[in-house]
C-alpha positions in Angstrom: 133.9 40.9 77.6 133.0 44.1 75.7 132.6 47.5 77.1 130.3 49.7 74.8 127.9 53.0 75.0 124.8 52.0 76.7 121.5 52.6 74.8 117.8 52.1 75.8 117.9 48.4 74.6 120.1 47.9 77.6 117.6 49.1 80.2 116.3 46.0 81.6 120.1 44.3 81.9 120.9 47.5 83.6 118.2 47.5 85.9 118.9 43.9 86.8 122.5 44.6 87.4 121.3 47.8 89.6 119.2 45.9 91.8 121.2 42.7 92.3 124.7 44.7 93.0 122.8 46.8 95.6 121.3 43.4 97.2 124.9 42.2 97.2 127.0 45.0 98.1 124.7 46.8 100.8 123.5 43.5 102.4 124.4 44.4 106.1 124.7 48.1 105.5 121.3 49.0 104.4 118.3 47.6 106.0 117.0 44.3 104.5 113.5 45.8 104.2 114.8 48.4 101.8 116.8 46.0 99.9 113.9 43.7 99.6 111.7 46.5 98.1 114.1 47.0 95.3 112.7 45.9 92.0 113.9 45.6 88.4 110.6 47.3 87.3 111.5 50.2 89.3 114.9 50.5 88.3 113.8 50.1 84.8 111.3 53.0 85.0 114.3 55.2 86.6 116.5 54.4 83.7 114.0 55.0 81.0 113.6 58.6 82.7 117.4 58.8 82.5 117.8 57.9 79.0 114.9 60.1 78.1 116.5 63.1 79.7 120.4 62.3 78.8 122.3 65.3 78.2 125.4 65.6 75.9 127.5 66.0 79.2 126.6 62.6 80.4 128.1 59.0 79.4 126.7 55.7 80.0 128.8 52.6 79.3 127.8 49.0 79.9 130.2 45.9 80.1 128.8 42.7 78.6 129.8 39.2 78.5 128.6 36.7 76.5 125.5 38.8 75.5 124.7 39.7 79.1 125.1 42.8 80.8 127.3 42.5 83.8 128.0 46.0 84.8 127.6 49.8 84.0 129.1 53.2 84.7 127.2 56.4 84.4 128.4 60.2 85.0 128.8 63.5 83.6 128.7 67.0 84.8 129.1 67.5 88.4 126.1 67.9 90.5 128.0 68.9 93.6 128.5 72.6 94.0 130.3 72.2 97.3 133.4 70.7 95.5 135.5 72.1 92.7 135.4 69.3 90.3 133.8 69.6 87.0 132.8 66.0 86.5 131.2 63.4 88.5 130.8 59.7 88.3 127.2 59.0 89.4 127.0 55.3 89.4 129.2 52.3 88.8 127.8 48.9 89.5 129.1 45.1 88.8 127.3 42.1 89.5 129.1 40.1 92.4 130.4 37.4 90.0 132.5 39.6 88.0 133.9 41.9 90.7 137.7 41.5 91.2 138.1 40.3 87.7 139.3 43.5 86.1 136.0 44.4 84.8 135.5 47.3 87.2 139.0 48.9 86.3 138.3 48.6 82.5 134.9 50.2 82.9 136.4 52.9 85.3 139.1 53.8 82.8 136.5 53.9 79.9 134.6 56.3 81.7 137.9 58.4 82.4 138.7 58.4 79.0 135.0 59.8 78.1 135.5 62.4 80.5 138.8 63.6 78.7 136.8 63.4 75.4 134.4 65.7 76.7 137.3 68.0 78.1 136.5 67.7 81.7 139.6 68.1 83.9 138.6 66.8 87.1 136.0 64.6 88.7 134.5 63.2 91.9 132.3 60.6 93.4 130.2 60.0 96.5 130.5 56.4 97.9 129.0 54.9 101.2 131.8 54.8 103.6 131.0 51.0 104.4 131.1 49.9 100.7 133.8 47.7 100.0 134.4 49.5 96.8 136.0 52.3 98.7 139.3 50.7 98.5 139.0 50.3 94.8 138.4 53.9 94.1 141.4 54.9 96.5 143.8 52.4 94.4 142.5 54.3 91.1 143.9 57.4 92.8 140.8 58.9 94.6 141.7 61.5 97.2 139.5 62.0 100.2 137.3 65.3 99.9 134.7 65.2 102.6 131.6 63.4 104.1 128.0 63.9 104.7 125.1 62.0 106.4 122.4 60.4 104.0 119.2 58.6 104.6 118.5 55.4 102.7 115.3 53.9 103.9 115.5 53.9 107.9 119.1 53.9 107.8 121.4 57.0 108.4 124.6 56.3 106.7 127.7 58.3 105.9 128.9 58.9 102.4 132.3 59.9 101.6 133.4 62.0 98.7 136.4 61.1 96.8 137.9 63.3 93.9 140.4 63.2 91.2 142.0 66.8 90.6 143.7 65.9 87.3 142.4 63.3 84.8 
């Protein structure tokens, strides 16, 4: 297992992980019609645009095993003006087969170290309330900050904010 900075050559693998992890994690939470319309091609286009516009405040790491990308983390400057946190974890996804094997914890820790290197003092994230990973974030020290309703496809869902005041 290896964790490293992501590059444009990782776009297809990251897109695959993104789609597959959404389908496994959000099955029963997000509508089947929404999940069935997720495609690697669309995610590849999104990631290409992301890499084309990456700022020095952002970081993307991938975790790979036997040459295949198994997960990624992406974050940077906070996009959330309603909370006083200077950084944000935008996304962290792992394939189902490597969940609960320590990959997520190592990826999360590498992300926090990258924030420290960029002189961030605190960070936050948004997670769907029904996402089983919510407990993972709480075990890592995330504190409840608030919640909001969001729309994904035809579903209205609750997202909760968790924060780390000091990193």
